TORFINU-100211 format. One record per residue (C-alpha): residue number from 1; residue in three letters; x negated, y negated, z. Coordinates in steps of 0.2 Angstrom, whole numbers. Layout:
REC  resi  resn      x      y      z
REC   NUM   ALA      X      Y      Z
...
END
This chain:
REC  resi  resn      x      y      z
REC     1   UNK      0      0      0
REC     2   UNK     -6    -18     -4
REC     3   UNK     -3    -35      5
REC     4   UNK     13    -44      2
REC     5   UNK     15    -61     -4
REC     6   UNK     17    -75      9
REC     7   UNK     33    -79     18
REC     8   UNK     41    -94     11
REC     9   UNK     52   -106     21
REC    10   UNK     65   -117     13
REC    11   UNK     78   -129     19
REC    12   UNK     94   -127      8
REC    13   UNK    105   -139     18
REC    14   UNK    102   -150     33
REC    15   UNK    108   -135     44
REC    16   UNK    100   -121     36
REC    17   UNK     83   -112     35
REC    18   UNK     80    -98     22
REC    19   UNK     65    -87     25
REC    20   UNK     60    -75     12
REC    21   UNK     46    -62     13
REC    22   UNK     41    -47      1
REC    23   UNK     36    -32     11
REC    24   UNK     26    -17      3
REC    25   UNK     38     -4      9
REC    26   UNK     56      3      5
REC    27   UNK     70     -7     13
REC    28   UNK     75      8     24
REC    29   UNK     59      7     33
REC    30   UNK     60    -12     34
REC    31   UNK     78    -10     41
REC    32   UNK     72      3     54
REC    33   UNK     59     -9     60
REC    34   UNK     71    -23     62
REC    35   UNK     84    -12     71
REC    36   UNK     74      0     82
REC    37   UNK     68     -7     99
REC    38   UNK     52      2    100
REC    39   UNK     47     -5     82
REC    40   UNK     54    -22     85
REC    41   UNK     43    -23    101
REC    42   UNK     27    -21     90
REC    43   UNK     31    -36     79
REC    44   UNK     45    -49     85
REC    45   UNK     34    -59     97
REC    46   UNK     21    -63     84
REC    47   UNK      8    -61     97
REC    48   UNK     15    -76    107
REC    49   UNK     19    -65    121
REC    50   UNK     23    -48    129
REC    51   UNK     40    -41    124
REC    52   UNK     48    -36    141
REC    53   UNK     66    -33    135
REC    54   UNK     72    -27    118
REC    55   UNK     91    -22    119
REC    56   UNK    100    -17    103
REC    57   UNK    118    -11    102
REC    58   UNK    119     -9     83
REC    59   UNK    136    -10     79
REC    60   UNK    149    -24     74
REC    61   UNK    154    -33     91
REC    62   UNK    137    -25     99
REC    63   UNK    125    -36    108
REC    64   UNK    107    -38    107
REC    65   UNK     94    -47    119
REC    66   UNK     75    -49    117
REC    67   UNK     65    -56    130
REC    68   UNK     46    -60    130
REC    69   UNK     35    -67    143
REC    70   UNK     22    -80    135
REC    71   UNK      3    -81    138
REC    72   UNK      8    -96    151
REC    73   UNK     20    -83    160
REC    74   UNK     35    -92    154
REC    75   UNK     50    -80    150
REC    76   UNK     59    -84    134
REC    77   UNK     75    -75    130
REC    78   UNK     87    -74    115
REC    79   UNK    103    -64    113
REC    80   UNK    118    -62    101
REC    81   UNK    131    -52     94
REC    82   UNK    132    -41     78
REC    83   UNK    146    -48     66
REC    84   UNK    142    -37     51
REC    85   UNK    131    -22     48
REC    86   UNK    128    -13     31
REC    87   UNK    114     -1     35
REC    88   UNK     98     -4     25
REC    89   UNK    106    -19     16
REC    90   UNK    112    -33     27
REC    91   UNK    114    -38     45
REC    92   UNK    123    -53     52
REC    93   UNK    122    -59     70
REC    94   UNK    123    -74     81
REC    95   UNK    107    -80     89
REC    96   UNK    106    -90    105
REC    97   UNK     90    -97    113
REC    98   UNK     94    -95    131
REC    99   UNK     85   -111    136
REC   100   UNK     97   -120    124
REC   101   UNK    113   -109    126
REC   102   UNK    124   -123    117
REC   103   UNK    114   -121    100
REC   104   UNK    121   -105     93
REC   105   UNK    114   -100     76
REC   106   UNK    122    -88     63
REC   107   UNK    109    -77     54
REC   108   UNK    111    -66     40
REC   109   UNK     97    -54     35
REC   110   UNK     97    -45     18
REC   111   UNK     85    -31     13
REC   112   UNK     83    -30     -6
REC   113   UNK     73    -16    -14
REC   114   UNK     64    -16    -31
REC   115   UNK     50     -4    -36
REC   116   UNK     48      1    -18
REC   117   UNK     45    -16    -11
REC   118   UNK     57    -25     -1
REC   119   UNK     62    -43     -1
REC   120   UNK     68    -49     16
REC   121   UNK     79    -64     15
REC   122   UNK     83    -72     32
REC   123   UNK     96    -86     31
REC   124   UNK    100    -95     47
REC   125   UNK    115   -107     49
REC   126   UNK    114   -120     63
REC   127   UNK    128   -131     70
REC   128   UNK    118   -147     67
REC   129   UNK    102   -153     59
REC   130   UNK     95   -157     76
REC   131   UNK     96   -138     81
REC   132   UNK     88   -133     64
REC   133   UNK     74   -145     66
REC   134   UNK     71   -140     84
REC   135   UNK     71   -121     79
REC   136   UNK     60   -125     64
REC   137   UNK     47   -134     74
REC   138   UNK     46   -120     86
REC   139   UNK     46   -105     74
REC   140   UNK     33   -112     62
REC   141   UNK     18   -103     69
REC   142   UNK     27    -88     77
REC   143   UNK     36    -84     60
REC   144   UNK     21    -81     51
REC   145   UNK     13    -70     64
REC   146   UNK     29    -60     66
REC   147   UNK     31    -57     48
REC   148   UNK     13    -51     46
REC   149   UNK     16    -39     61
REC   150   UNK     32    -34     53
REC   151   UNK     24    -28     38
REC   152   UNK      9    -20     47
REC   153   UNK     22    -10     58
REC   154   UNK     32     -4     42
REC   155   UNK     16      0     34
REC   156   UNK     10     10     49
REC   157   UNK     28     19     50
REC   158   UNK     27     23     31
REC   159   UNK      9     30     33
REC   160   UNK     15     40     48
REC   161   UNK     30     47     40
REC   162   UNK     21     52     24
REC   163   UNK      6     60     33
REC   164   UNK     12     67     50
REC   165   UNK     -6     70     55
REC   166   UNK    -12     52     51
REC   167   UNK    -14     39     63
REC   168   UNK     -5     23     61
REC   169   UNK    -13      8     56
REC   170   UNK    -17     -6     68
REC   171   UNK     -9    -23     66
REC   172   UNK    -20    -35     57
REC   173   UNK    -26    -50     66
REC   174   UNK    -11    -61     67
REC   175   UNK    -22    -77     69
REC   176   UNK    -26    -76     51
REC   177   UNK    -18    -90     41
REC   178   UNK    -15    -77     26
REC   179   UNK      4    -72     22
REC   180   UNK     12    -88     25
REC   181   UNK     17   -104     16
REC   182   UNK     28   -117     22
REC   183   UNK     39   -127     10
REC   184   UNK     51   -142     12
END
């Protein structure tokens, strides 16, 4: 497997963020890494902290919650509810940063496969431009690292599944600037 193109962040409206990233793996593996607590724990924090809680009740109406403790010891938590689930194709859920509980977002994640590669499209809809801007400032660094780690997790999973005796790959250094571009 080879390295993917960088993630791209766009702002379709003043209340939306659209993140796209091509991953060198089939969509069922990318979906699995997005929906399996043990795998999500490996990439979601983007090396910004230790994941202490990863709860996923993957069904429409089910809830999810992620908690990480940052390097400064501060706990950061997010939660939401699943609104739509089409396995290996699309997940729609609400997302609330527990530090700003009035700023709920609606996120649609689409997994599209072509030639064994998956394009991951994440469209986040906010209630206000202010909420979108606050989130985009916060996620800028963490997003790049998380997407790099997601890809490494999926490649490791694919390697492990295709060669049961093989050791999974270690995640690449997420401090690298490769694998991300930021556009306005």
